[in-house]
Wavefront OBJ file of the C-alpha trace (Angstrom):
o trace
v 0.000 0.000 0.000
v 1.443 3.332 -0.896
v 2.032 5.806 1.894
v -0.717 8.291 0.922
v -3.377 5.541 0.953
v -2.082 4.324 4.306
v -2.376 7.812 5.783
v -5.835 8.252 4.245
v -6.947 5.043 5.972
v -5.420 6.176 9.265
v -7.207 9.517 8.933
v -10.529 7.709 8.404
v -9.917 5.578 11.487
v -8.978 8.632 13.553
v -12.153 10.415 12.416
v -14.227 7.370 13.352
v -12.626 7.392 16.788
v -13.755 10.938 17.436
v -16.968 11.196 15.380
v -18.280 7.651 15.372
v -20.194 6.036 12.525
v -23.859 6.037 11.647
v -25.481 2.601 11.582
v -28.934 1.079 11.341
v -30.416 -1.430 13.743
v -31.253 -4.514 11.697
v -32.380 -6.899 14.449
v -33.679 -6.755 18.010
v -34.368 -10.080 19.716
v -34.795 -11.435 23.230
v -31.956 -13.583 24.542
v -29.940 -14.308 27.665
v -26.384 -13.373 28.539
v -25.368 -17.070 28.420
v -26.638 -17.405 24.851
v -25.276 -14.050 23.692
v -21.758 -14.463 25.091
v -21.754 -18.268 24.735
v -20.284 -18.556 28.233
v -21.617 -19.637 31.581
v -18.974 -18.095 33.825
v -21.116 -15.221 35.069
v -24.701 -14.591 36.176
v -27.254 -15.343 33.451
v -29.504 -12.367 32.721
v -32.345 -11.842 30.308
v -31.837 -9.131 27.747
v -31.948 -7.887 24.192
v -29.567 -8.672 21.374
v -29.294 -5.599 19.145
v -27.588 -5.998 15.759
v -26.464 -2.934 13.784
v -25.071 -2.587 10.285
v -22.915 0.326 9.201
v -20.678 1.340 6.320
v -18.385 -1.153 4.600
v -20.441 -4.154 5.799
v -19.615 -3.412 9.447
v -21.933 -5.448 11.673
v -21.947 -5.403 15.454
v -24.069 -7.174 18.064
v -24.619 -5.702 21.491
v -26.316 -7.104 24.596
v -28.595 -4.957 26.773
v -29.725 -6.370 30.115
v -33.483 -6.185 30.731
v -34.359 -5.750 34.396
v -37.603 -6.141 36.347
v -36.677 -3.474 38.900
v -37.222 0.288 38.653
v -33.834 1.112 40.164
v -32.076 -1.364 37.887
v -33.793 0.080 34.810
v -32.782 3.644 35.624
v -29.141 2.534 35.971
v -29.105 0.324 32.869
v -27.487 0.804 29.475
v -30.880 0.118 27.908
v -32.349 3.132 29.729
v -29.365 5.272 28.681
v -30.091 4.189 25.099
v -33.723 5.344 25.432
v -32.632 8.653 26.928
v -30.272 9.273 23.987
v -32.531 8.131 21.131
v -35.993 8.800 22.590
v -37.267 5.213 22.321
v -36.294 1.607 22.910
v -34.212 -0.073 20.185
v -36.200 -1.221 17.129
v -35.177 -2.457 13.690
v -34.753 0.391 11.220
v -33.532 2.949 13.784
v -30.451 5.005 12.987
v -27.832 5.027 15.756
v -24.263 6.206 16.229
v -21.456 3.720 16.803
v -18.299 4.597 18.720
v -15.112 2.680 19.368
v -14.822 1.792 23.060
v -11.606 1.786 25.097
v -10.835 -1.767 23.979
v -11.247 -0.949 20.268
v -14.678 -2.533 19.778
v -17.590 -0.798 18.056
v -20.495 -0.134 20.422
v -23.733 1.798 20.146
v -23.137 5.293 21.511
v -25.638 6.143 24.252
l 1 2 3 4 5 6 7 8 9 10 11 12 13 14 15 16 17 18 19 20 21 22 23 24 25 26 27 28 29 30 31 32 33 34 35 36 37 38 39 40 41 42 43 44 45 46 47 48 49 50 51 52 53 54 55 56 57 58 59 60 61 62 63 64 65 66 67 68 69 70 71 72 73 74 75 76 77 78 79 80 81 82 83 84 85 86 87 88 89 90 91 92 93 94 95 96 97 98 99 100 101 102 103 104 105 106 107 108 109
């Protein structure tokens, strides 16, 4: 890869780090943390699997815990999502994706 193309790609990545990417929710389904993470080494919780598709065939899946308690809801990522976007996640919604501290794409809320 020639140097200018390399720097162009690095510039795009840097912009994505600061600005994020727009994506569309393509699937929302009920699941459990065991099924989503395919591990049984922590407490199993019911939740939602939210799948988003962005530019360049980027696809991410994210788990949101669903709680039965008022206090738990107010403190949850799912509630933060609703506060940011004005409604619960549904297929067809536009959302922003951001890279987290570990370098994974996540829905920005």
